[in-house]
C-alpha atoms as an extended CHARMM CRD file, in Angstrom:
* protein
*
        58  EXT
         1         1  UNK       CA             48.5280000000     -123.8080000000      198.2140000000  PROA      1               0.0000000000
         2         2  UNK       CA             49.7190000000     -124.4670000000      202.2330000000  PROA      2               0.0000000000
         3         3  UNK       CA             51.3590000000     -127.7440000000      201.2990000000  PROA      3               0.0000000000
         4         4  UNK       CA             54.7530000000     -127.8690000000      199.6850000000  PROA      4               0.0000000000
         5         5  UNK       CA             57.3840000000     -130.7850000000      199.4960000000  PROA      5               0.0000000000
         6         6  UNK       CA             60.7980000000     -131.4240000000      198.1230000000  PROA      6               0.0000000000
         7         7  UNK       CA             60.6580000000     -132.3590000000      194.4070000000  PROA      7               0.0000000000
         8         8  UNK       CA             57.5390000000     -130.1570000000      193.8310000000  PROA      8               0.0000000000
         9         9  UNK       CA             57.7640000000     -127.5420000000      190.8350000000  PROA      9               0.0000000000
        10        10  UNK       CA             56.3510000000     -123.8880000000      191.5110000000  PROA      10              0.0000000000
        11        11  UNK       CA             55.9920000000     -120.8720000000      189.2740000000  PROA      11              0.0000000000
        12        12  UNK       CA             57.0770000000     -117.5630000000      190.8170000000  PROA      12              0.0000000000
        13        13  UNK       CA             55.5750000000     -114.2160000000      190.4420000000  PROA      13              0.0000000000
        14        14  UNK       CA             59.1630000000     -112.7390000000      189.2710000000  PROA      14              0.0000000000
        15        15  UNK       CA             61.0450000000     -114.5290000000      186.4940000000  PROA      15              0.0000000000
        16        16  UNK       CA             64.8650000000     -115.4560000000      187.3770000000  PROA      16              0.0000000000
        17        17  UNK       CA             67.6790000000     -113.3910000000      185.7230000000  PROA      17              0.0000000000
        18        18  UNK       CA             67.9080000000     -116.4830000000      182.7260000000  PROA      18              0.0000000000
        19        19  UNK       CA             64.5050000000     -116.2860000000      181.7540000000  PROA      19              0.0000000000
        20        20  UNK       CA             62.6910000000     -119.0050000000      184.0280000000  PROA      20              0.0000000000
        21        21  UNK       CA             59.9380000000     -118.5760000000      186.3440000000  PROA      21              0.0000000000
        22        22  UNK       CA             59.6490000000     -122.2390000000      186.9590000000  PROA      22              0.0000000000
        23        23  UNK       CA             61.5770000000     -123.4330000000      190.3050000000  PROA      23              0.0000000000
        24        24  UNK       CA             62.0990000000     -126.9100000000      192.2320000000  PROA      24              0.0000000000
        25        25  UNK       CA             61.8880000000     -127.0710000000      195.6850000000  PROA      25              0.0000000000
        26        26  UNK       CA             64.9360000000     -129.1250000000      196.7980000000  PROA      26              0.0000000000
        27        27  UNK       CA             64.5270000000     -127.6360000000      200.9960000000  PROA      27              0.0000000000
        28        28  UNK       CA             61.2320000000     -127.1690000000      202.7020000000  PROA      28              0.0000000000
        29        29  UNK       CA             61.2640000000     -125.7890000000      206.4600000000  PROA      29              0.0000000000
        30        30  UNK       CA             61.4900000000     -122.3820000000      207.9260000000  PROA      30              0.0000000000
        31        31  UNK       CA             63.4030000000     -121.2930000000      204.8960000000  PROA      31              0.0000000000
        32        32  UNK       CA             62.8020000000     -122.7930000000      201.4420000000  PROA      32              0.0000000000
        33        33  UNK       CA             65.9670000000     -123.4940000000      198.8020000000  PROA      33              0.0000000000
        34        34  UNK       CA             64.7220000000     -123.6730000000      195.1990000000  PROA      34              0.0000000000
        35        35  UNK       CA             66.4690000000     -124.2620000000      192.3850000000  PROA      35              0.0000000000
        36        36  UNK       CA             65.9790000000     -122.8560000000      188.9780000000  PROA      36              0.0000000000
        37        37  UNK       CA             64.6900000000     -125.8360000000      186.5460000000  PROA      37              0.0000000000
        38        38  UNK       CA             66.4390000000     -124.0130000000      183.3310000000  PROA      38              0.0000000000
        39        39  UNK       CA             70.0470000000     -122.8980000000      184.8330000000  PROA      39              0.0000000000
        40        40  UNK       CA             70.5800000000     -124.9330000000      188.0880000000  PROA      40              0.0000000000
        41        41  UNK       CA             70.8960000000     -122.1290000000      190.0880000000  PROA      41              0.0000000000
        42        42  UNK       CA             69.8090000000     -122.1860000000      193.7070000000  PROA      42              0.0000000000
        43        43  UNK       CA             68.2550000000     -119.4860000000      195.9580000000  PROA      43              0.0000000000
        44        44  UNK       CA             67.3440000000     -119.7550000000      199.7690000000  PROA      44              0.0000000000
        45        45  UNK       CA             64.0080000000     -117.7720000000      201.0230000000  PROA      45              0.0000000000
        46        46  UNK       CA             62.4950000000     -117.3310000000      204.1230000000  PROA      46              0.0000000000
        47        47  UNK       CA             58.7940000000     -119.2420000000      204.2560000000  PROA      47              0.0000000000
        48        48  UNK       CA             57.0570000000     -116.1240000000      204.3050000000  PROA      48              0.0000000000
        49        49  UNK       CA             58.9950000000     -114.5170000000      201.1890000000  PROA      49              0.0000000000
        50        50  UNK       CA             58.6150000000     -117.9530000000      199.7080000000  PROA      50              0.0000000000
        51        51  UNK       CA             54.5040000000     -118.1400000000      200.0120000000  PROA      51              0.0000000000
        52        52  UNK       CA             54.1260000000     -114.5800000000      199.0190000000  PROA      52              0.0000000000
        53        53  UNK       CA             55.9010000000     -115.1700000000      195.7370000000  PROA      53              0.0000000000
        54        54  UNK       CA             54.4790000000     -118.0110000000      194.5510000000  PROA      54              0.0000000000
        55        55  UNK       CA             52.2720000000     -118.1130000000      191.7270000000  PROA      55              0.0000000000
        56        56  UNK       CA             51.1450000000     -121.5910000000      191.1850000000  PROA      56              0.0000000000
        57        57  UNK       CA             52.0100000000     -125.1260000000      191.8570000000  PROA      57              0.0000000000
        58        58  UNK       CA             52.7410000000     -127.2950000000      189.0410000000  PROA      58              0.0000000000
């Protein structure tokens, strides 16, 4: 699962409060910024937490 790129869509283990569990990657590095595909909210996560919470790469 290792390589992630800007624009990739990922399914996370926990859904966002809006109900969607699909996110788009908008920043890659030591931290990941991901954007909810349903409501548009963006969240910044450390790489370790991001990699643990990804269920699958779409």
